[in-house]
N, C-alpha and C positions, 0 to 999 in steps of 0.2 A: 413661651413657648417649651414643649418637650425635647428633651436632649437624645442626640444622635439613640445613644444607651436604652433611654426609657422607652427610645422605639424599638429596637430592637427587642428588649423585653416585653413590650407586647408583641410584637411577630413571633417570638416564641410561644407567647398563651396562644396566638391564636392558630401556631403550628400545633399544639398537641391537641386544640379546639376540632382542628379537621382532619387531622389523625384520627381519633376520636370520630368523628361523623365518617370518613371514610371506609371505619373498621364494622362501625354501623350496618352502613350500605350495605358490605357487603357480606354481611351476615344478612340481611332481609334478603336479598337475592339469593342467596344460599339455601334458603328455608325451605324445607319439604314439603311443597303446597300439597304431598299426597297421590301426586301421580301415580307411584311405584305402590300404592297401596289402593288406588282404582286402577292398575291392573291388576292387579292381585285378584281385584273383585270382581273383577273384568271375567278374567280367566275361572271364573270360579261359579260364577252365572253361565257363563258357555258350559262349564262344563254337567254343572243342572239341567239345564236344556238340552246337552246331548243325551242324558242319563232317561231324563223327562221320556224325552222321542223316542230311545229303545225301549220304553216302557208300555209306552201308548203302539208302537209297532207290534210287541210280544203280546199284549190285549186283544187284538186286532189279528193277529195268526193263530191265536188260541181259538178265538168266535169264530173263526172262517173255517179252523179245524173244525168246530165240534159242530160245526152245520154242517161240516163233508163229512163226519162221521155220524149225525141221525140219517142223514140222507141216506148211506149208505145201509146202515142198519134198517131204516124203512125197505129198500131195493132186498137188502139178504133175507129178511123175514119173509116178505113179497114169494121169492123161489121156494125155503122150506114149508112156507106155506103151500106151496101149488105139490112140491114133493108132497108132505102128509095126506096129502084131499085124494092124493090116487087119478086127479086128471091128468098126469102126466102117465102115460100108459106105452107110447114106443122106447124102444131100448136107447132108442139114438138121441131122444130127447131124452129123456133119465139122461143120460152122461152125458150131454151138454150143459142141462141144468145143475146136475153134479158138479163140472168144470166151473161152472158161472159162481156156485156157492165157495167154492172150496180159495177160488182168488176171489171173491169179497172177502173172504176170511183172513186171507195174507195181506188185504190192505186194510181190514180193519186193527190187525197187531200193529201194522206199521204206522195206522195213526191214534190207534192208543199209544205208542211209542212215543211218538212226534208232539201227543200232547199232554203228555208223564214231564217228559224235555223241557215244554213250553214253558208249564208249570211249574216247575223246577227253576227255570228263569225267568220266571215273572215274580218270584220269590226272592230274589236274588236281586231284581232289578229293582223291586220296592225299597230294598236292604240300602239298595247304591245310590237314590234318590233321596233317602234319611240322608243319607250320610253327606251327598252332594250339597243338600241344600241345608244343609248345619253348617258347614265350612263355607258356603255361597253367605251365608248369612253372618258369621261369625269377620270374614273376609269386608264386609259391607261394617260393621258395626267396627274395626282397626280402620279402614277409610276412614269414618265418620271424624273417628276418636285425632286418626291423625290432622284432618282438616282443620278441626276445632281447635288444636293445640297449635296449629300454625298459626290460624289467625291470632290467636292468643299471642302466640309471640310475639311477629309483627305489630301488632297494637301496642304491645311494649316497647318495643325497637321503634317504631315509629312516635311516640309519644319522648324517649329519649333524643331522637336524632329532632324534634321540634326545639325540646329547651336547648340543644348544644344552637341550634344554627339562632336561635333567639341569644346565645351566650355567644354566638359569635359576632353577631350583629352588633354589642354593647364593647365587644374585647377592639372589633376595629375600628371604631370613631378614637380609642386612644390612642394610634399611628395617625398621628401630627403632621405628615409627610405624606402628601396622598399619592406624588410619585415612586414611595417608598413601597407603599401600600400597593402600587398596580405591579410594580415589580417582582414582588411577592408572588401576586396572584398570575405571571407570566411565566416565573422558573416553577408554579406549582401546575402550570396545565399544561405543563412538559412531560408526555410518556415516561423521557428517561430520567426526569425525577420523584416519580415511582411517589405524588402526591406530597413531596417533603421541599420546602423551599428553602430556607432557615436550619441552620444546624449549628450547634454549640462547635466551639474548639477543644477537643479533649486531648493532652499531652503532644500537641503540635501537632494534631493530625484533625480532619475535617471530622465530623461527627456522622456525616453520610454518605463520603462514598471513601475514608479512610486513609484518603491520601495524605502524605505527612506534608506539614506547610513550615514554608523558616521559619523560625524562632521570631524574627524582626515580626511578621505579619501573626503569628500569634499573637505575642506579646498585643500589637495595636487591634487585634479582634475584640481582644478580652477590655480592654480597654476604650472599646469604640472610639478610636481617636479618627477614624475613620473610615469605609463601608467598604469592605472588601469581601469578594466573590472566592469560592476554588475552582483554583484554574482546571482542575480536573472536569466536576461537576455542573460548577456553575452555581451552586448553591451559594444564597448569604450564611456570610460567617458571623458567628457573634462569642 
């Protein structure tokens, strides 16, 4: 039958495995799954959609303005043709027609200016759409790269965890005292223990909470003369 010293040494080995398992589980939990990259990609796509919508609206406004200009030109031509044909002879009608022609000319000038502005804006929006599209594609690539990297890291860590879990099961079988193993598991499960249930005595101090231990108790812990626990943190002393 295993001695207390042998059981404590096996518990220390088990504690090393459990601490490593805890570390790996924390790493898995902290893996960047790509949520930040996904948010960046979504923002880039939203910006692209905004630029495309603005470009579409610009194109529609330009077409409407060109149609309006064509209608105005047609109307202006009809007035000018009437003036040139001499069909208007009444002085009042001539004056009214001239006013209408002048008004249409002013409207045409405003429309010409508007169309030029829309055309300039359209060119700028085309550039903006191309730039936004490039940024969106790059953001998508970064997200995909992060997702793939996270998956690879998770797979590697989970493999390590599985190996440690098998090793833990083998190590646990070396502990001949079921009550001692149960006590270890109980202490480890306490939040205050931070997953550490057994600590070596170092320079007459508990290796877990660093509380000073009496010289006699420290000697008994080293000799494994009896099972001792830290009066401060409750961890098993070895």
